[in-house]
C-alpha positions as a LaTeX table, in Angstrom:
\begin{tabular}{lrrr}
\hline
Residue & $x$ (\AA) & $y$ (\AA) & $z$ (\AA) \\
\hline
Met1 & 100.95 & 75.92 & 114.87 \\
Ser2 & 103.76 & 78.48 & 114.74 \\
Ile3 & 105.22 & 79.99 & 117.85 \\
Ser4 & 106.94 & 83.34 & 118.32 \\
Pro5 & 110.65 & 83.49 & 117.55 \\
Asn6 & 112.92 & 83.38 & 120.58 \\
Asn7 & 113.34 & 86.71 & 122.33 \\
Thr8 & 111.36 & 88.53 & 119.66 \\
Glu9 & 109.87 & 90.99 & 122.14 \\
Glu10 & 113.37 & 91.96 & 123.31 \\
Asn11 & 113.80 & 93.79 & 120.00 \\
Phe12 & 110.95 & 96.13 & 120.93 \\
Ser13 & 110.97 & 98.91 & 123.49 \\
Ala14 & 108.21 & 99.28 & 126.07 \\
Asp15 & 106.74 & 102.12 & 123.97 \\
Glu16 & 106.70 & 99.92 & 120.87 \\
Leu17 & 105.02 & 97.06 & 122.70 \\
Glu18 & 102.42 & 99.53 & 123.93 \\
Ala19 & 102.02 & 100.78 & 120.35 \\
Leu20 & 101.30 & 97.20 & 119.25 \\
Glu21 & 98.46 & 96.95 & 121.76 \\
Asn22 & 97.17 & 100.37 & 120.71 \\
Cys23 & 97.16 & 99.27 & 117.08 \\
Lys24 & 95.21 & 96.15 & 117.98 \\
Ser25 & 92.64 & 98.30 & 119.79 \\
Ala26 & 92.51 & 100.80 & 116.92 \\
Thr27 & 91.90 & 98.00 & 114.43 \\
Ala28 & 88.96 & 96.79 & 116.49 \\
Gly29 & 87.69 & 100.37 & 116.69 \\
Ile30 & 87.84 & 100.83 & 112.92 \\
Arg31 & 85.98 & 97.56 & 112.37 \\
Asn32 & 83.33 & 98.73 & 114.81 \\
Glu33 & 82.91 & 102.10 & 113.09 \\
Leu34 & 82.65 & 100.54 & 109.64 \\
Ser35 & 80.12 & 98.00 & 110.90 \\
Lys36 & 77.74 & 100.92 & 111.51 \\
Val37 & 77.51 & 101.37 & 107.73 \\
Ile38 & 78.88 & 98.21 & 106.13 \\
Ile39 & 77.16 & 94.91 & 106.87 \\
Gly40 & 79.55 & 91.94 & 106.85 \\
Gln41 & 82.65 & 92.06 & 104.59 \\
Arg42 & 84.99 & 91.57 & 107.59 \\
Glu43 & 87.71 & 89.94 & 105.49 \\
Val44 & 87.58 & 92.71 & 102.88 \\
Ile45 & 87.89 & 95.41 & 105.56 \\
Asp46 & 90.86 & 93.65 & 107.17 \\
Gln47 & 92.62 & 93.37 & 103.81 \\
Leu48 & 92.10 & 97.09 & 103.17 \\
Leu49 & 93.66 & 97.90 & 106.55 \\
Ile50 & 96.61 & 95.58 & 105.92 \\
Ala51 & 97.28 & 97.36 & 102.62 \\
Ile52 & 97.06 & 100.80 & 104.23 \\
Phe53 & 99.36 & 99.91 & 107.14 \\
Ser54 & 101.84 & 98.44 & 104.60 \\
Arg55 & 101.86 & 101.59 & 102.44 \\
Gly56 & 100.20 & 99.60 & 99.70 \\
His57 & 97.36 & 100.24 & 97.26 \\
Cys58 & 94.29 & 98.09 & 96.88 \\
Leu59 & 92.08 & 97.04 & 93.97 \\
Leu60 & 88.53 & 95.96 & 94.80 \\
Glu61 & 86.54 & 93.97 & 92.28 \\
Gly62 & 82.87 & 93.09 & 92.41 \\
Val63 & 79.62 & 93.56 & 90.56 \\
Pro64 & 77.78 & 96.90 & 90.95 \\
Gly65 & 75.78 & 97.44 & 94.11 \\
Leu66 & 78.03 & 95.73 & 96.66 \\
Ala67 & 78.92 & 98.98 & 98.50 \\
Lys68 & 82.55 & 99.07 & 97.34 \\
Thr69 & 82.49 & 102.87 & 97.04 \\
Leu70 & 80.65 & 103.31 & 100.34 \\
Met71 & 83.17 & 101.04 & 102.08 \\
Val72 & 86.15 & 103.14 & 100.97 \\
Ser73 & 84.54 & 106.50 & 101.78 \\
Thr74 & 83.48 & 105.25 & 105.24 \\
Leu75 & 87.01 & 103.96 & 105.86 \\
Ala76 & 88.39 & 107.43 & 105.07 \\
Lys77 & 86.03 & 108.96 & 107.65 \\
Ser78 & 87.20 & 106.52 & 110.33 \\
Leu79 & 90.84 & 107.41 & 109.59 \\
Arg80 & 90.49 & 111.22 & 109.71 \\
Leu81 & 92.13 & 111.62 & 106.31 \\
Asp82 & 91.52 & 113.85 & 103.30 \\
Phe83 & 89.38 & 111.91 & 100.86 \\
Ser84 & 88.97 & 112.37 & 97.12 \\
Arg85 & 86.84 & 110.42 & 94.67 \\
Ile86 & 87.58 & 110.18 & 90.96 \\
Gln87 & 84.80 & 108.73 & 88.84 \\
Phe88 & 86.53 & 107.07 & 85.90 \\
Thr89 & 84.64 & 107.46 & 82.64 \\
Pro90 & 85.55 & 106.84 & 78.97 \\
Asp91 & 86.17 & 110.56 & 78.37 \\
Leu92 & 88.33 & 111.18 & 81.49 \\
Met93 & 91.71 & 112.75 & 80.66 \\
Pro94 & 95.01 & 112.32 & 82.57 \\
Ser95 & 95.01 & 116.01 & 83.56 \\
Asp96 & 91.59 & 115.49 & 85.16 \\
Ile97 & 93.40 & 113.25 & 87.66 \\
Thr98 & 96.79 & 114.84 & 88.21 \\
Gly99 & 95.94 & 118.52 & 87.74 \\
Thr100 & 97.08 & 121.04 & 85.17 \\
Glu101 & 99.02 & 124.26 & 84.69 \\
Val102 & 97.09 & 127.40 & 83.79 \\
Ile103 & 98.28 & 130.87 & 82.81 \\
Gln104 & 97.53 & 133.38 & 85.54 \\
Glu105 & 97.99 & 137.13 & 85.29 \\
Asp106 & 99.26 & 139.20 & 88.19 \\
Lys107 & 96.81 & 142.11 & 88.50 \\
Leu108 & 99.44 & 144.38 & 90.04 \\
Thr109 & 102.32 & 143.88 & 87.58 \\
Gly110 & 100.48 & 142.54 & 84.57 \\
Thr111 & 102.93 & 139.66 & 84.23 \\
Arg112 & 101.72 & 136.23 & 83.33 \\
Glu113 & 102.99 & 132.99 & 84.74 \\
Phe114 & 102.01 & 129.35 & 84.95 \\
Lys115 & 100.26 & 128.19 & 88.09 \\
Phe116 & 99.66 & 124.54 & 88.91 \\
Leu117 & 96.15 & 123.58 & 90.01 \\
Asn118 & 96.05 & 120.38 & 92.05 \\
Gly119 & 93.95 & 117.55 & 90.71 \\
Pro120 & 91.89 & 115.17 & 92.84 \\
Ile121 & 94.93 & 112.86 & 93.20 \\
Phe122 & 96.20 & 115.26 & 95.90 \\
Ala123 & 94.50 & 113.63 & 98.87 \\
Asn124 & 95.40 & 111.05 & 101.52 \\
Ile125 & 92.91 & 108.46 & 100.30 \\
Val126 & 92.01 & 108.50 & 96.62 \\
Leu127 & 89.07 & 106.43 & 95.46 \\
Ala128 & 89.51 & 105.54 & 91.79 \\
Asp129 & 85.94 & 104.49 & 91.15 \\
Glu130 & 85.31 & 102.03 & 88.30 \\
Ile131 & 88.91 & 102.36 & 87.13 \\
Asn132 & 88.38 & 99.90 & 84.30 \\
Arg133 & 85.81 & 102.12 & 82.59 \\
Thr134 & 88.45 & 104.54 & 81.33 \\
Pro135 & 90.99 & 103.95 & 78.51 \\
Pro136 & 94.58 & 102.80 & 79.26 \\
Lys137 & 96.05 & 106.28 & 78.64 \\
Thr138 & 94.16 & 107.67 & 81.60 \\
Gln139 & 94.72 & 104.57 & 83.72 \\
Ala140 & 98.46 & 105.05 & 83.20 \\
Ala141 & 98.25 & 108.51 & 84.78 \\
Leu142 & 98.04 & 106.75 & 88.14 \\
Leu143 & 101.30 & 104.83 & 87.66 \\
Glu144 & 103.76 & 107.49 & 88.79 \\
Ser145 & 101.46 & 108.63 & 91.59 \\
Met146 & 101.12 & 105.14 & 93.01 \\
Gln147 & 104.78 & 104.17 & 92.74 \\
Glu148 & 106.66 & 107.43 & 93.28 \\
Arg149 & 104.00 & 109.25 & 95.32 \\
Gln150 & 104.48 & 112.33 & 93.20 \\
Val151 & 103.10 & 113.96 & 90.06 \\
Thr152 & 105.25 & 115.39 & 87.27 \\
Ile153 & 103.72 & 118.20 & 85.22 \\
Gly154 & 106.06 & 119.64 & 82.61 \\
Lys155 & 109.45 & 119.92 & 84.32 \\
Asn156 & 108.07 & 120.26 & 87.83 \\
Arg157 & 107.49 & 117.53 & 90.38 \\
His158 & 104.74 & 117.84 & 92.94 \\
Glu159 & 104.85 & 115.68 & 96.07 \\
Leu160 & 101.67 & 113.95 & 97.12 \\
Pro161 & 100.47 & 114.17 & 100.73 \\
Asp162 & 101.58 & 111.58 & 103.26 \\
Pro163 & 100.05 & 109.12 & 103.94 \\
Phe164 & 98.80 & 108.39 & 100.42 \\
Phe165 & 96.70 & 105.44 & 99.26 \\
Val166 & 94.89 & 104.59 & 96.06 \\
Leu167 & 91.89 & 102.35 & 96.63 \\
Ala168 & 90.41 & 101.49 & 93.25 \\
Thr169 & 87.19 & 99.71 & 92.41 \\
Gln170 & 86.38 & 97.90 & 89.21 \\
Asn171 & 83.58 & 95.86 & 87.75 \\
Pro172 & 84.32 & 92.36 & 86.44 \\
Ile173 & 85.84 & 92.26 & 82.97 \\
Glu174 & 82.78 & 90.38 & 81.67 \\
Gln175 & 80.73 & 93.56 & 82.12 \\
Glu176 & 80.25 & 95.63 & 78.98 \\
Gly177 & 82.09 & 98.92 & 78.55 \\
Thr178 & 85.25 & 98.01 & 80.45 \\
Tyr179 & 88.96 & 98.21 & 79.61 \\
Thr180 & 91.26 & 95.51 & 80.94 \\
Leu181 & 93.69 & 96.99 & 83.45 \\
Pro182 & 97.25 & 96.52 & 82.08 \\
Glu183 & 99.50 & 94.07 & 83.96 \\
Ala184 & 101.97 & 96.85 & 84.83 \\
Gln185 & 99.16 & 98.83 & 86.44 \\
Gln186 & 97.76 & 95.82 & 88.30 \\
Asp187 & 101.19 & 95.00 & 89.72 \\
Arg188 & 101.24 & 98.39 & 91.46 \\
Phe189 & 98.36 & 97.24 & 93.65 \\
Met190 & 99.42 & 95.31 & 96.73 \\
Phe191 & 96.08 & 93.48 & 96.92 \\
Lys192 & 93.31 & 92.55 & 94.55 \\
Val193 & 90.28 & 91.98 & 96.75 \\
Phe194 & 87.10 & 90.26 & 95.62 \\
Val195 & 83.90 & 91.68 & 97.10 \\
Asp196 & 81.25 & 88.95 & 97.09 \\
Tyr197 & 77.51 & 89.00 & 97.53 \\
Pro198 & 76.32 & 89.06 & 101.16 \\
Asp199 & 74.67 & 85.98 & 102.62 \\
Tyr200 & 70.93 & 85.91 & 103.36 \\
Ala201 & 71.18 & 87.25 & 106.92 \\
Glu202 & 73.57 & 90.06 & 105.91 \\
Glu203 & 71.43 & 91.07 & 102.95 \\
Tyr204 & 68.38 & 91.18 & 105.22 \\
Lys205 & 70.23 & 93.66 & 107.47 \\
Val206 & 71.31 & 95.68 & 104.42 \\
Ala207 & 67.73 & 95.87 & 103.17 \\
Ala208 & 66.41 & 96.91 & 106.59 \\
Ser209 & 69.09 & 99.52 & 107.34 \\
Thr210 & 69.26 & 101.20 & 103.93 \\
Thr211 & 65.50 & 101.71 & 103.70 \\
Ser212 & 65.11 & 103.32 & 107.12 \\
Ala213 & 65.48 & 106.96 & 108.16 \\
Asp214 & 68.43 & 106.26 & 110.46 \\
Val215 & 71.80 & 107.73 & 109.46 \\
Ala216 & 74.91 & 106.21 & 111.02 \\
Asp217 & 77.46 & 108.58 & 112.57 \\
Val218 & 81.01 & 107.35 & 111.91 \\
Ser219 & 83.71 & 108.58 & 114.29 \\
Asp220 & 87.39 & 108.85 & 113.46 \\
Val221 & 89.73 & 106.39 & 115.14 \\
Leu222 & 93.18 & 107.22 & 113.73 \\
Ser223 & 94.83 & 110.31 & 112.29 \\
Gly224 & 97.36 & 110.57 & 109.47 \\
Glu225 & 100.15 & 110.87 & 112.03 \\
Asp226 & 98.94 & 107.74 & 113.81 \\
Ile227 & 98.91 & 105.80 & 110.54 \\
Ser228 & 102.46 & 106.91 & 109.71 \\
Lys229 & 103.63 & 105.63 & 113.11 \\
Ile230 & 101.90 & 102.28 & 112.51 \\
Gln231 & 103.55 & 102.04 & 109.08 \\
Asp232 & 106.95 & 102.59 & 110.67 \\
Leu233 & 106.16 & 99.99 & 113.33 \\
Val234 & 105.19 & 97.46 & 110.65 \\
Arg235 & 108.61 & 97.82 & 109.04 \\
Arg236 & 110.32 & 96.95 & 112.33 \\
Val237 & 108.44 & 93.68 & 112.86 \\
Pro238 & 110.92 & 90.79 & 112.44 \\
Val239 & 110.27 & 87.94 & 110.02 \\
Pro240 & 111.91 & 84.57 & 110.84 \\
Pro241 & 114.13 & 83.20 & 108.03 \\
His242 & 111.92 & 80.14 & 107.49 \\
Val243 & 108.93 & 82.46 & 106.85 \\
Ile244 & 110.93 & 84.41 & 104.26 \\
His245 & 111.88 & 81.13 & 102.59 \\
Tyr246 & 108.23 & 80.06 & 102.65 \\
Ala247 & 107.15 & 83.25 & 100.85 \\
Leu248 & 109.94 & 82.84 & 98.31 \\
Arg249 & 109.04 & 79.21 & 97.59 \\
Ile250 & 105.39 & 80.10 & 97.00 \\
Val251 & 106.18 & 82.91 & 94.59 \\
Arg252 & 108.96 & 81.13 & 92.72 \\
Ala253 & 106.71 & 78.08 & 92.30 \\
Thr254 & 104.46 & 80.19 & 90.03 \\
Arg255 & 107.24 & 80.78 & 87.49 \\
Val256 & 107.05 & 78.23 & 84.72 \\
Ala257 & 110.63 & 78.89 & 83.59 \\
Glu258 & 112.16 & 78.08 & 86.99 \\
Lys259 & 114.19 & 74.85 & 86.96 \\
Glu260 & 113.64 & 73.93 & 90.60 \\
Gly261 & 110.77 & 74.13 & 93.05 \\
Val262 & 107.96 & 74.29 & 90.47 \\
Pro263 & 105.17 & 71.71 & 91.01 \\
Asp264 & 104.33 & 69.47 & 88.06 \\
Phe265 & 100.86 & 70.97 & 87.63 \\
Ile266 & 102.05 & 74.58 & 87.21 \\
Pro267 & 103.09 & 74.44 & 83.48 \\
Asp268 & 99.59 & 73.25 & 82.59 \\
Leu269 & 97.85 & 75.91 & 84.66 \\
Leu270 & 99.98 & 79.06 & 84.41 \\
Ser271 & 101.45 & 80.94 & 81.46 \\
Trp272 & 102.99 & 83.68 & 83.63 \\
Gly273 & 104.13 & 83.81 & 87.23 \\
Ala274 & 104.52 & 86.45 & 89.92 \\
Gly275 & 107.50 & 88.79 & 90.14 \\
Pro276 & 109.68 & 89.86 & 93.11 \\
Arg277 & 107.15 & 92.48 & 94.20 \\
Ala278 & 104.86 & 89.61 & 95.23 \\
Val279 & 107.43 & 88.43 & 97.81 \\
Gln280 & 107.81 & 91.95 & 99.18 \\
Phe281 & 104.06 & 92.38 & 99.58 \\
Leu282 & 103.65 & 88.94 & 101.17 \\
Leu283 & 106.21 & 89.85 & 103.83 \\
Leu284 & 104.95 & 93.39 & 104.40 \\
Gly285 & 101.36 & 92.17 & 104.57 \\
Ala286 & 102.33 & 89.47 & 107.06 \\
Lys287 & 104.01 & 92.11 & 109.22 \\
Ala288 & 100.98 & 94.39 & 109.06 \\
Lys289 & 98.63 & 91.55 & 109.96 \\
Ala290 & 100.81 & 90.75 & 112.96 \\
Val291 & 100.73 & 94.37 & 114.14 \\
Met292 & 96.93 & 94.51 & 113.74 \\
Glu293 & 96.71 & 91.48 & 116.04 \\
Gly294 & 99.12 & 92.96 & 118.57 \\
Arg295 & 101.96 & 90.54 & 117.76 \\
Ser296 & 105.63 & 91.46 & 117.52 \\
Tyr297 & 106.45 & 88.79 & 114.94 \\
Ala298 & 105.12 & 87.46 & 111.63 \\
Thr299 & 104.32 & 83.80 & 110.94 \\
Ala300 & 103.76 & 81.44 & 108.02 \\
Glu301 & 100.04 & 81.57 & 108.84 \\
Asp302 & 100.12 & 85.29 & 108.08 \\
Ile303 & 101.64 & 84.53 & 104.67 \\
Arg304 & 98.92 & 81.98 & 103.92 \\
Ala305 & 96.18 & 84.39 & 105.01 \\
Ile306 & 97.12 & 87.03 & 102.42 \\
Ala307 & 98.43 & 84.80 & 99.61 \\
His308 & 95.25 & 85.03 & 97.52 \\
Pro309 & 94.89 & 88.84 & 97.37 \\
Val310 & 98.64 & 89.23 & 96.74 \\
Leu311 & 98.95 & 86.62 & 93.98 \\
Arg312 & 95.60 & 86.45 & 92.16 \\
His313 & 96.36 & 89.43 & 89.88 \\
Arg314 & 100.04 & 88.58 & 89.40 \\
Ile315 & 99.65 & 85.13 & 87.85 \\
Ile316 & 98.07 & 84.42 & 84.46 \\
Thr317 & 96.31 & 81.14 & 83.84 \\
Thr318 & 96.65 & 79.23 & 80.57 \\
Phe319 & 93.83 & 78.96 & 78.04 \\
Lys320 & 93.42 & 75.29 & 79.00 \\
Ala321 & 93.04 & 76.19 & 82.67 \\
Glu322 & 90.48 & 78.87 & 81.84 \\
Ser323 & 88.50 & 76.46 & 79.68 \\
Asp324 & 88.46 & 74.00 & 82.57 \\
Gly325 & 87.18 & 76.69 & 84.93 \\
Ile326 & 90.43 & 76.88 & 86.92 \\
Thr327 & 90.95 & 80.39 & 88.28 \\
Ser328 & 94.06 & 81.98 & 89.76 \\
Asp329 & 92.59 & 81.43 & 93.24 \\
Val330 & 92.35 & 77.69 & 92.56 \\
Val331 & 96.03 & 77.68 & 91.55 \\
Val332 & 96.96 & 79.51 & 94.77 \\
Asp333 & 95.00 & 76.93 & 96.76 \\
Lys334 & 96.96 & 74.15 & 95.07 \\
Leu335 & 100.26 & 75.90 & 95.79 \\
Leu336 & 99.44 & 76.37 & 99.48 \\
Asp337 & 98.61 & 72.67 & 99.71 \\
Glu338 & 101.80 & 71.71 & 97.87 \\
Ile339 & 104.40 & 74.05 & 99.41 \\
Ser340 & 105.51 & 73.13 & 102.93 \\
Glu341 & 106.01 & 75.83 & 105.55 \\
Arg342 & 109.45 & 74.51 & 106.45 \\
His343 & 112.17 & 72.89 & 104.36 \\
Asp344 & 115.43 & 71.22 & 105.29 \\
Asp345 & 117.34 & 73.69 & 103.10 \\
Asp346 & 115.84 & 76.76 & 104.81 \\
Lys347 & 119.14 & 78.39 & 105.65 \\
Ile348 & 120.16 & 81.93 & 104.90 \\
Ala349 & 123.64 & 83.24 & 104.25 \\
Pro350 & 124.94 & 85.55 & 107.02 \\
Glu351 & 125.37 & 88.42 & 104.57 \\
Leu352 & 121.67 & 88.20 & 103.66 \\
Ala353 & 120.33 & 88.01 & 107.21 \\
Gly354 & 117.77 & 90.75 & 107.83 \\
Ala355 & 117.65 & 91.82 & 104.17 \\
Phe356 & 113.89 & 91.44 & 103.95 \\
Asn357 & 113.25 & 92.80 & 107.43 \\
Ala358 & 114.70 & 96.07 & 106.22 \\
Ala359 & 112.63 & 96.05 & 103.03 \\
\hline
\end{tabular}
């Protein structure tokens, strides 16, 4: 069991400590509001909130009918944010997402000029529904928006609203009529979250509630300004050096070409490992999880809790592993069992101290 770093709360002002408690209460409030519409899926909801508070984007995968779209739209209502839904189809064009320039005539002067019409990407929360049903050209239109939080049309750049999140849903690749999301696009998502079937009791509640005349009223809990403050607070949460080392060891252990720190089973199971962005998201996610729980410090347990959604879409299993039924989640399980939380060599050079805390 990890304990808080010495004097960690001394780095926070009284207002910041109060903000931590407020965030914990707000998280509970959001869960309560979503539970009015969404039955179960507590872990999925928490992972969505971690991604949002970390300024990350989230990819949800599950078979049709598991309320992925409803979950995202209900979350937007509870956060008092502008919401936009883009239904991805095979004939969707990039301009249908980003917007386009049109020629407009001034009725007074008769002059014509280009005017930019915002696309649906200009919202706080953008639901990219069934993103893997559209060709790669259109999928790529999201790249700049997700990374740079802006859209470039011609020579002009258009800033996206703040806060800005892309929450995408996709059906499993085995389904017909889908296009595999390119690795570069997947890497832009902080989390890949699996939405599973509900258990018997949950599905009973779903059946009863969705066939009745009752309509749930979802109240907003946080505003865009509140979320921005939480995001800033997340960045200020300290991460002990041994936790940074732990995240680094996990990620570097996935890289087959590494000479040290790679378990013997990795070359047989993985053909490609995770990049540096995985370490950044592990640390940011750990900080966000701590804030959601009202803690002023991140722990190795936080890293372990989010390792699967961070890594599962950043590592590629070998053909042999696939044929043996070994998934990326199984590999992550093996790594978490293999990699120790602390190591005798967990020391950090003075010039690097705090480098990741400022990330």
